[in-house]
N, C-alpha and C positions, 0 to 999 in steps of 0.2 A: 030549408039546412042539409036536405039532402039534395037539391039543385048546386048547393055549394059544392058540396063532397065528391061529385061529378066529376063538376071541372076542375075540380083539384084535380084529378082522377087522374083528368082528364088530360090535361098538362101534365101529369107526371109524365105519364104516359109520350106525348109532346116530346116534350124533356128525352128522356129516356134517347126515344127515335131518331131524336138529333144528334145527339153526343155517341149514337151506332154503328151513323151514318157519316159524320165527318170524322171516327178520328179513326185512322189507321189501320187494317189489321195486321193482328201479334204474329205473320204464321213465318216459322222459319224458313231460311231457302236450306235442304240440305246439304248445295254444295258450300253452305257458307258455317259449316261445321266436318272437324274434323277430327279423324283415331288412330292413335300411333302407339302404338309399344317402344317406347324411347329407352337414350340406356343415358342420355341426358336434358336437360333443356337451363337454356337460355337466357331468351324471351316467345311472346308474343308469336308462335309461330317456326323461331329458332332452335332448331334439336335436335341430335344423333337419335338418329335410329337404334335400335336395338339391334345384337349385331347378328340376331340367328332367333326364330318364335320357337326355341325348345325350354322349357325349366326346368332346375333340379328342383328336388324338397328341397327346403329349405331356401331357396333363393326366392328375393321381390322384385316384384313385377313394377314396372313406372309405367302405369295407363296414360297418357295425355292426351288432355281432351281439350280441343277451343272454338267458338262461335263467332261470328261477328259478325254486322250489321246489324245489333239488339239493342240501338237504341228506339226512345220511345219519348217523346217530350221530355231528352236532361234525365231518362232514366232508364238504369236496369234492371232485370230481376232475373234472373238465370237458376235453376236447380237444373245438377249436375247430377246424374242418376249414376251405377254400373251394378253389373247383377252379372257373376263368374256362373254359368254352366258345369260340370262335370260329361263327360261322354256319355252318363245314364240317363243323360239329364234333369239331375239333384241339381237343387242348389245348391253353393258349398262357400260364397262368399256374395255381398251386395251392400254398395254402401254410395253418399251421396253425398251431396258440397249447395248448398245455396250462395248465390253471390249478389248483393245491389250494392248500388251505387247513386248518386244524386251526383251528377256532371253526364259529359258529351262523350264516355266513352264508349267509343264504338267495337269494341274486339277484348272477351275476357280470355283465358283461361286455367283449366286445375291437375294438375295431377293426382293420381289416386294409387296410391300407394299399396298393394297387395301380396302376402304373403301368401307363399306358398306350404303348405301344412306339410304333415306327414305323411299322414295317414292320406293322399288324398291321393289317388293312380296311376299309373300308368295309360295314356293317351290323350286324343285331341279336347278340347273346352275349349265353349264359346262366351266371349264378353257380350255382353248386350250395351249399350253405351245409349241412353233416354239424356236429351238434352228437349228439360221446358223455359221459357215464359212464359215465368207467373206474373209479369209488371201484370195487376191491374189496370187496365189503362182509363176506364170511363172517370178511377177514384184519385187517381191517378192527374187527367184533365180540368173536375173539379177541383185538385187542390193547390192547382197550378191556379188557375182564371181567381182564388177567394185571393189566396198568397196577397198581393198587392193590401186587400183592402186588412185583413190580417195582419200585415209590417206599421201600417199605414197607425192604426191603434194599439200597436206593440203587444203584438201577439206574433209573435213570424215562427214557424217553427215547417221547415219544408222536410216531411217524409215518403219512403219508399210505399203506397201498398202495393200490397201482391195476395195471389189467389187460389186457390189450391188445385196442385197436379190434374185432376179430373178435370177440371174444367179448364186446361190450358190449353195449346200449342205445342207441338214438343216437332222435337226426328228423335228414328231412332237408329243408330250405326251400327253396325259389331266387327270383331276381331277374332281373329282365334290363336290359339296355340296351345303349346303341346308339354304335358310332363310324362318325362322318360329315367325316369332314378340312375341310370345306367348312360347317360351322353352326355358327355364332355363339351360342358358350357362352357369354355373358359374361351372368349374370344384366340380370333387367328394373328392377332394383331396387338403392339400393347399401346401405340400410340397411336391417335389418330391427330392431324393439320384439320380443324371443324371449320375455321372462317376466318377471311382474312380479308382488312381494312383497310384503302389508303389515307393517307390525313384529306387530302382531295389528285381531284383525279385530271384540273388543267388549274397549274403555273405560272407566276410570269417569271423571268430569266433571271436566274444563280439563287433558286430558293432551293433546300431540299426541303425530297417528300420524307415523309413514314408511313413502312409498311405493319400493318400488328394484323398478328395471324394469334390462335389460340389455338390448344392445343389441350389436350382430351386424354388419359392417362384411362386405359378402362382395366387395368390393373389391382392387386391388392399391395405392391408396394411398391415404395417413389420408384423412377423413369429419369436419367439422362438421353438429354435429345439436345442435335448441336445444329445447329439454322443457321444454309449455309443463301445466301442472298444471290442474286443474280441477275443483272439486268444487260440484256444484251445477250447472252448467254457467257457472262464476261461476273469473275466474280467479286463481290462486293464483299458485303460486310457479316458478319459471324459469328452466331452469341451459343453459348451452348448455358441450359439452364436446367435445375431437379425437375420436377413434374411431383407430389404428392398420391397419394393411393388416391384412384376414383374423383383425381381434381381436373381441374382445368387452369389455364395461367395465360395470361397476353401477354404476347415476346412483341416489342419490336425492335423494329431497321430501320436503316438511313440510308432513303436511297440520295444522293449527293445527286447537284443537281448536275439536270438534263440537258441537252441540243433542244431545239426544234425539232419537231417530229414524234412518231409513237414511239415505243418503245417495250421489251417484253419483260415479265416481271417474270420472276421466278422462286420458288427455293423449296430450296433440295433440305429435305430433317433424314436427318441417319443416327439410325431407330426410330423410326416414323412407319407408319405403314404407309403410308406413301409419295414420291413425288407429288408434289402441293405444285399449281402451274396459277398466280391468281389475272395471268391472260393481259390481251392487249392496252396499255392504258395511254393513252395521249396525254401527252406533255407539251406547254405552253405553245398550245392554241387558247385560241381567243376563245371567252368563258361566251358558253348557249347560256343566258338565263334572261332572254326573252324569249322564253318556248312560250306558249299559250298556251291554255290551259285544255285536255284532254276531255273526253265523257268516256266514260265505261260502262256501258251496259250490258245487263244480264236475262237472256230470255230464260224462263222458269223453265226447267229444266235440259237448256238445251246450249246454243253459244253465247258465243258475246261482241258484242259491234263495240269497236273505238271510236271513236267519232271523234275528228280534229279540222276547224276554221278557220285554221292554217294557211294550209295551202304549202304544205309543204312537198309534192314528186313535185309541180309546175314551177314552187320558188324553189328548187333544186337551182334550175341551169337561171334565175331572175325574172321569170314570166307575171308577170303580176298585171294590175289596172295599166300602169303606166308604159307598161312597157310589152305591152302583147303581141305577140312574137307565132307566126299561124306558119311560114314556111318549113313544108318538114326537113330538108337539106341544112335550113339552120338551125335547125330541134336539133338534127345532129352530131354540129361544129361545132354547138353548145355543149353538147354533154360531154364530148371528146372532149373539151379545154375545161369546161366545171371540176368535170374528176380527176382530168390529172394532174389539177392546179390543186390542187383540194381547197378550192372555199370554204369561205365562211359558208354560202347556204346551199353547199353539197355536201358538209359536214354536219353541219345540224338535219339536214334527213334523212343522212346514213343511223345517225343517233337515235334518231327520237325513231323510225322502225327498225330500230334493231332489239332497242327494248318492245315497243310494241307485236313485232315476230317474239322474241326471250318471254315474256309476258305468258304474250296469246300457248307459244310452245308447252312453256307452264302445264298451260289450263289445257294440253291437249298427253300429259301426264309425261312430260321433260323424255321423251321419247319419240326414234322414226324421226323421218323425215317429214317435212309442210309442205305441202305442194300448195303454190300460192301463180294465181292468177287477178287481170283486171277483169272484169263483168263487159261484158261491152254495153254500151249507149255512156263511159265514159267519155273522159278527154283523152280528144286518136293521139296528143301532145304528151303524153302519160305511157301511150304504149312502148313509146322513142326510151323515154325519160327511167318509167321503173326497173327496168333491166339493168339500166345502169345501176339505180341505190342500191339494186341487189347483186349484182354482183361485186360493189365495193360489201358491199354486206358481209357477203362467203368468205371474203378475200381475209377482212380486220375480224372479221372474227367466229371464221370457220364455221358459222350457224351452217347445218341444213338442211337449206332452205332448197325447191327445184323450182324454178318458173315453170308456166305451162302456155305464157301468152296470152290471149283474150276468148275468152268465153259466153256463155251466153244464148237466147236467155235460157233452154234447160241449162243443169251444171251440173258435169261429170260427174259421182259417186268418190272419184279419189280426191277431190280436191277440199283442202280443211279452208282453208284462208281464201275467200274474196279480200279485191283494192277495186273500190267502186269515189274513180274523181271527177268530179264537173262539181255544176251551177243548183242547189236545189233537187237532191241526192234525191228517186225517192224507192220504200220499199215496195218490192213486188212483190206478187205471188208466190213467183218462185226461190225469191232473195228470202221471202218468210219462210217457208217451207225449208229450206237450207241452213236454218238459221236454227227451226225448233229441232234438224234433225245434229243438232250439238258441229253445226256448220259457225267461220267467227267471219265478222260481216268487218274489215276498215276501210271508213270514211272520209276522205283527205274530200274536204268542201273548199271549193275555188274564192266562195267570196271571202273569205276573210281575205282576199289583195283588196279589197277597197276601202284595208283602215285610212289610207292613207287619205282616202278622199272625207273620211271623217262619217261616211256613210255606211258604215260596217254594218253586217247582219250577222247578227249567230244561227242557234241552230236551227234547222226551218223548221218551222212549228205543225206542218203535217208530220213530220217526222219527227218530233218527238213526241207527240200526244200515238203517235203509238207507239213506243220506244217506253212511253209510261204507260202503257197498259200491260209491257211484259213481264217490267220490272221496274223497281225503286231507280233511276236514274238518273243522274246527280255528275258534275264535274269529278274528274281525279284528284284528292290534293293532293294538298307537297308533301308529304306520305308515303302515295299510293308503290303499292310496287312495279308500277308500271312502269317509273323514273325512276329507276333504278332496278330495271330487269336485268340489265348490260353492262352499257354502262348508266355511273350514277350524275346523272345531267340532276338535282332537286340544289334551291339555289345553295351557294354555303353564301353565311348572313356573316360573316367577311370576307371577301369577292367580295367588289362591284364593279361599275361602271365607267372609267374616266371618260374616255376617247374607246372611240370604234375601235380601233388593234388593240388600243393600249389594260392593259390589265391595274390599279390598284388593289395592294395587300395589303394588308396590315402589319402593320414593323412585329417582329421576334424575336426577341433582346436575349440571349446566351448569354450568364459570366462565369466564369470559370479561372480557371489556372489564380486561387488569390494564394500569394506567399505573405508572410509575415518573417520580417531578413533572421530576426531573433528569437528561437524559442524563449531564451532564459538571460533576457537584458534588466540594464540598472536602471534602476527608480530614478528618476529626472534625466534620461535620458533619452535623446529620439529614436522609433523603433519606424521602419521603414514599413510601407502598405504599398502590396501591390497587383494587380487584376485587369482577368482583359471582360470583352464587353464585344460582343459578336451580334451583326444584325441578319437572321436566318429569316424576316418579313422582304415586307415592304420598303422602303424610306422613311422616317421618323424620330422620333424623339418619347425621350422617357426619364424618366426622374430615375441618376443612380445614387442609395442611401446606401451608408455605409456607417454601426454605430459599435462604437465597446460600451461591453458591460451593459447594452442598450439607450447607453448618450449616445446622443445621435450629433457625430463629425465630421460628414461628410457626405455632404448635396447638390448636386449637379444635375442638368436637364440635358441629356447627353444625345444629341441626332445623329446618325449613320442611316447612309445606302443602303443600299442591297444588298449584302455579303460584305458591306466592306468594319473593319477590325478596329481599336481602341484600348488601348494600354491606358489605366489610370496609375498611376503611383501620389503616395500619401505621406505621411508622416503621424508617429499620435508619443506622447510622451506620457507612460504612465508615472505618474507621483506618489505612490503608494507601493510597501512590496501586498503581493497576492496574483490571479490568477484573471486574467484577462482574454474576456470573448470578443470572438471580431468576427461581427456577417452583415452579411449582405443582402438587402432584403432583396426576394426572390433568386436567389442565390447562394454561396458556399458561407464555412464558416471554419474560422481555430481558432488557438487559445494558445495564451502563451501567456511565460508567469514575471514578473522584477521582482526580483528584489536592492536592499540595499547593496551599496559597495563596500568589500572587504575593507579599512584601513590597515594600513602597513604597523606592526610590531615599535612599540615603541624602548630604546637602546640603551641600558643605564654601562655607567664605565664601571668596568673591574678589575683589582688593582691587579698591577703586573707582582707578579710571584720571584720570591728569592731567589740566585740557581741553587743548590743546594750542586756542589763539589762531589766530588764520585770519590766515595775512600776503596781504593783498590789495593786488593792481599797482597802482606808482606813490607807495607814501605817501612814497619821496624827496623826490620830487616840492614833494608836499605839502608835507612838513618848509622847504625850499628858500625856499614863496611865502612863507611862512608866516614865518617871519627875514628874507626880506627889507620883510614888510607891513612887523617890529615896527623893523628897524631903522626907516623912516619916520618913521612914527611917534613913534619917539624925536625925530626932524630935526627934524621940524619943531615938536616942541616948546620943542628949544633955541636953535633961531630965532627967536622970541615973543619972548623975555626978551634 
């Protein structure tokens, strides 16, 4: 019996040891934790920082904390803890929040709202922030291992297992702020243009674009702002809007269809903090939808490696396994030709490297020059091509890059980024030391050019093994910030390649100018109705449906080319008195009224009145005088006889 117990205990110990050995450590990388005093938060990683780190008593502190790369075994369990310490090292406030979630969420954030108490003394305060990974990995792993069996017998109950903070891995970060009763904490500006987003950075011909600008009002009263779009320094659409107190509002500005080329897009805001420049927007260039995955790996407490096996640098001038040009004069001629003509491959290389440089520049705290060099031992042809790419990047994006040529094997202290170009790149001790001291490396593996032969190699296994030893090494997913660090090169689901140089864009129908020609119509008399349909997208057809009081009276599949417009007319006859609502699906609506036609009044015979003779004054006197005159006349005749 004792022997069975000992065997059972040994088996349990082996099982626990095995689980511990195979389950990844849940340590949090300090670089994956971000803490900031903020004014407004929009989503993970997008927020406006507090304009000053000084507060008055009665004000509210918003402390933003986020963490990424936190998912293990399709589960997240994190404790956020914040402790406020006053100038005399007394704890004056504390708060915590636990967030748990089943799924593949890999980044979460929380906002602590801290009220500055009226009795807090003036001086500098410190906020210690702790982020604990409280996920119980062994229990979670075991739960998933048994889940299938549970589901099979009707006991499916997935849940998250946690552990106490004392036994959990954590990262601690601190921020400071000041309390000053006499300090004016009103922001020096009223409105801030926080963020600008284009509907698309690449469009087919004759299609308009939309720039969405988010505006933040930092004041306690509503403010009015006028946004004016400037395209190639010419005034475009202008909109005036009112922003409520301490709120944000998104304003859309339409960019009319533009000709082939690159165009500067600016927004001038009257009443906001400053003029906001969106930057250069490539328009009507072939969509770069064939980006190969970039691999991003970080050395613990050090720099990052961005790895591509797509041979962007050599590929910029069409060097591949089928076109392996070696003559340096021919290389230089190709460089001059490809970049002067803005060819597709040259543009792909420029945009990809711009995003990589921008991503690493942000890792470089987003300030100062980036000192870039090619590492000795790279493909010599890259020494002619990379300077041309960097020159285009500086011209188009105004990136603060200084190119130092070729260095190595020893690496000067001023170099921030090393570019390695070639097949089966190795990480030498010098490169490893460079990474561990915060330097960044871009590896452009030229074996990617073997894709056409069907024997394409992936990341060099030895290189991958070394990188795995430093930190979790994985491809940059479509949403990774490296794909939109400057140019947004993420695949838009509504855009696809039809031919090499042709865009197929979905139709985008807009319905406007609905007219009902009689506001008050007659019953049983037809009413003319008309409206416009305009296609702002690619060629296509859509069902246009019009209803009156919910009854469908018109349905037609309308096909329009890009930029084409059609006017549709029809009639409707109301059959009874009342209100009639005319509605177009996904379009405008209008109301008209119908009433019965008024009947003319029935005519009646009116008797003709008998004329009334006028009664004249003095009529009797006239008769008397006439009578006397007649008597006198008769008497005179009688006397003559």
